[in-house]
C-alpha positions as CSV (number, residue, x, y, z in Angstrom):
1,G,33.7,-66.9,2.1
2,G,35.1,-64.1,0.2
3,G,34.3,-60.4,0.6
4,T,32.3,-58.0,-1.6
5,G,35.3,-57.3,-3.8
6,E,35.6,-61.0,-4.8
7,W,31.9,-61.1,-5.7
8,E,32.2,-57.9,-7.8
9,R,35.1,-59.2,-9.6
10,A,33.3,-62.6,-10.3
11,L,30.3,-60.5,-11.6
12,A,32.5,-58.3,-13.7
13,G,34.1,-61.4,-15.2
14,A,30.7,-62.9,-16.1
15,E,29.4,-59.6,-17.8
16,P,31.2,-60.1,-21.1
17,L,29.8,-63.7,-21.3
18,V,26.3,-62.3,-20.7
19,Q,26.8,-59.8,-23.4
20,R,28.0,-62.4,-25.8
21,A,25.0,-64.7,-25.0
22,Q,22.7,-61.7,-25.7
23,K,24.3,-61.0,-29.0
24,A,24.1,-64.8,-29.9
25,L,20.4,-64.7,-29.2
26,E,19.9,-61.7,-31.5
27,T,21.1,-63.8,-34.4
28,L,18.2,-66.3,-33.8
29,N,15.2,-66.0,-36.0
30,K,12.0,-67.9,-36.9
31,T,13.6,-69.4,-40.0
32,N,16.7,-71.0,-38.4
33,L,14.6,-72.1,-35.4
34,T,12.1,-73.8,-37.7
35,E,15.0,-75.5,-39.4
36,L,16.5,-76.6,-36.1
37,K,13.2,-78.0,-34.9
38,S,12.9,-80.0,-38.2
39,F,16.2,-82.0,-37.5
40,K,15.4,-85.7,-37.0
41,Q,18.9,-86.3,-35.3
42,P,20.7,-83.2,-34.6
43,P,24.4,-83.2,-33.4
44,Q,24.8,-84.2,-29.8
45,E,26.0,-80.6,-28.9
46,V,22.6,-79.3,-30.2
47,V,20.8,-81.9,-28.0
48,D,22.9,-80.8,-25.0
49,V,22.2,-77.2,-25.5
50,M,18.5,-77.8,-25.8
51,A,18.4,-80.0,-22.7
52,C,19.9,-76.9,-20.9
53,V,17.2,-74.7,-22.4
54,Q,14.5,-77.1,-21.3
55,I,15.9,-76.6,-17.7
56,L,16.2,-72.8,-18.0
57,L,12.7,-72.4,-19.3
58,A,11.0,-75.0,-16.9
59,P,9.0,-73.6,-13.9
60,A,11.1,-73.8,-10.8
61,H,8.8,-76.4,-9.3
62,D,8.9,-78.7,-12.5
63,I,12.5,-79.0,-13.7
64,P,12.6,-81.9,-16.2
65,R,14.5,-85.0,-15.1
66,Q,17.5,-86.0,-17.1
67,Q,15.7,-88.8,-19.0
68,D,12.9,-86.3,-20.0
69,R,15.4,-83.8,-21.5
70,T,15.1,-85.5,-25.0
71,W,15.3,-84.0,-28.5
72,Q,11.6,-84.9,-28.9
73,N,10.8,-82.7,-25.8
74,A,13.0,-80.0,-27.2
75,Q,11.0,-80.1,-30.4
76,R,7.7,-79.8,-28.4
77,L,9.2,-76.7,-26.6
78,M,9.8,-75.2,-30.0
79,Q,6.3,-76.0,-31.3
80,R,5.2,-72.4,-31.3
81,I,8.4,-70.9,-32.7
82,D,7.5,-67.2,-32.1
83,Y,6.6,-67.9,-28.5
84,F,9.8,-69.9,-28.0
85,L,11.9,-67.2,-29.4
86,Q,10.1,-64.6,-27.3
87,R,10.8,-66.7,-24.2
88,L,14.5,-67.0,-25.1
89,V,15.0,-63.2,-25.8
90,S,13.1,-62.2,-22.6
91,F,14.8,-64.8,-20.3
92,D,15.9,-63.1,-17.2
């Protein structure tokens, strides 16, 4: 594998992406998440992003299977909007 320098370069390259993601999270609020949750059939890109969120927020021993990463399960995840938003913002 590569040395420490390669790893540090990769990490430095990822840092701007992490900062952009954090700024994007800061734009989320209860109102727009409530609107999102109300969608009956959101665009496929929204469903895909929420499938990723379902994986990221799942306990390590209980990652949802692909067929379980549905829009309905994403809506359940957002059932308590304040709690969902807090989990997103504090994700580490």
